[in-house]
ROBA-833359 format. One record per atom (N, C-alpha, C): x, y, z; residue in one letter. Coordinates in steps of 0.001 Angstrom, whole numbers, plus 500000, padded with zeros to 6 digits. Each point is the difference from the previous one (the first is absolute). Example, Ala and Ser with C-alpha at 12.3 -4.5 7.8 and 13.67 -1.06 7.14 Angstrom:
BEGIN
513190494310507800A 499110501190500000A 500900501200500000A 499650501050499280S 500820501190500060S 499230501090500730S 
This chain:
BEGIN
906271836965323801M 499270500295498365M 498798499347500199M 499085500368499265N 498511499384499987N 499946500106498081N 499856499182499347E 500793499656498470E 498838499440499538E 499384500416499014L 498432499382499224L 500431498769499459L 499696498682500645R 500078499009499016R 498996499069499754R 499271501043498816A 498674499421499349A 500366498303498894A 501258499817499938E 500194499095498891E 500073498387500793E 499457498986499636R 500499498902500649R 500064498601499235R 500864499933500176L 501207498780499718L 500372498865500868L 499175498932498428Q 500057498319500967Q 500896499464499901Q 500880499098500616V 501363499791499191V 499630498554500599V 500578498885499228M 499696498686500167M 501716499332501327M 499843499533500627L 501644499315500504L 499595498804500047L 501603499273499731S 499925498881500622S 500020499908501739S 499686498810500504P 500560499960501709P 501543500642500332P 500612499377498817E 501594500536500498E 499886501352500086E 499304501031498869E 500373500916499886E 498921500798501576E 498837499316499815L 499394500541501354L 501096500159501233L 500368499017500355A 500534499920500813A 501203500859500336A 501097500185498918A 500791500950500177A 499446501270500000A 499061500633499508L 499029501485500234L 499686499652501559L 499632499102500499D 500025500037501549D 500266500389500361D 501601498948499764D 501255500232500577D 500909501111500319D 499465500821498901F 500293501332499868F 499092501221500524F 499094499987499978R 499239500643500582R 499525499681501616R 500447498897501130F 500512499666501039F 501195500894500246F 500880499544499342K 501673500560500505K 499705501229500067K 499295500716498889H 500231501732500025H 498309500519501027H 499679499165500811R 499067500211500399R 499023501011499471R 498937499317498654M 499202501273499217M 499014499262500904M 498466500924499454P 499170499700500353P 498845499104499193P 500516500068498659T 499467498937498731T 500481499859499124T 499604498709499385R 500727499629498892R 499893500587498984R 499070501135499648A 500026501377499476A 500972500790499697A 500224500259501468A 501440501223500322A 500943499294499536A 500266498938500082A 501726498945499731A 499783499564498301A 499186499931500012V 499999499981497964V 500347501208499915V 499115501254500092R 500419501455500071R 501567500135500131R 500614499737501641E 501626500378499469E 500588499035499517E 499575498977499783L 501037498858499037L 500160500475498946L 498639500875499406L 499926500714498296L 501258501466499983L 499912500740501783K 500479500774499656K 501722499608500110K 500336498792500940L 500993499890499601L 500700499669498746L 499215499239499135G 500025499030498856G 500420501197498608G 499384501562500285L 499853500759499239L 500876500784500051L 500615500784501207A 501366500659500270A 501456498658499417A 499626498804500139G 500968498981499264G 500089499951499148G 501252499220499102I 499795499696498695I 499127499602499812I 499017500339498938G 499107498790499295G 500815499162498732G 498866499267499192T 500052499361499763T 499636500274498075T 500178499753498855D 499949500202498876D 498466499159499044D 499005500034500159G 499322499346499630G 500496499342498308G 499719498843499617A 500183500191498324A 498504498864499644A 500152500553498545A 499194498864499576A 499820498448500528A 498755500021499738G 499839498405500444G 500174498899501924G 500086501273500714V 500255500263501465V 498765500026500336V 499877498537501317K 499174499713500428K 499506500411500904K 498494500215501023S 499912500884501279S 500631498789500781S 499731498250499621S 500796499474501591S 501587500237499387S 500933500092499440D 501478500483499157D 499929500850501739D 499287500747500348Y 500529501020501255Y 499479499523501345Y 500068498994500485G 499368499398501002G 501375499974501126G 499585500068501703V 501009500019500689V 500558499226500120V 499950498907499885F 501318498590499627F 499797499115498939F 501034499772499540N 500302499086498362N 499087498773499904N 499150500007499282R 499094499050499726R 500443499340499055R 500825500119499366G 500225499553498595G 499389500150498485G 499984499279498942P 499518500778498625P 498601499831500377P 499227498947500500D 498463500831500124D 499242500491500919D 501460500372500503G 499340501383501278G 498671499397500252G 499112500617500889H 499028499453501064H 498822499646499310H 499892498416500078T 498946499178499669T 499138500053501288T 498618498884499531Q 499030499646501404Q 500713499002500196Q 501296498556499147S 500678499020500342S 500877500235501355S 500346501643500391D 500322500337500841D 499913499856501073D 498464499604500398A 499489500014501042A 500329498784500389A 499808499777501594P 500385498597500651P 499404499157499868P 500580498977499669Q 498602498389499812Q 500257499416500873Q 498674499355500508E 500007499015501009E 500076498703499199E 500817499136500976A 500645498635499854A 498651499121499661A 500841499260498408Q 498552499882499181Q 500283498537500637Q 499501498630499981E 500471498696499858E 499223499860498687E 501093498227499639D 499318499486498660D 499236498747500038D 
C-alpha cells in the first residue's frame, strides 16, 4: 500500500516514552519509529478512546503518569551536587 504522507507531525517524548516506543518497535520488528507510531495510532484509534474535557492539558495524555505537574524540565535527571 503506497499512501501519500504529506503531513509532518512532531512529538516530544520523555526518555521513558521513547524507550517504550522503541521496545514496541523492536518487539514487532518494525522498520522505523514512524512505522511504530502509525501502528500504535491505528491500535489506539481502534480501541476505546477517551473524551477530552475543558481544562485538560497535553501532558495529561502521557504514556506514564507524571503526577499533577505533568512533564517539566525538573523531570530531567540531575547530577549530584555538592554543598
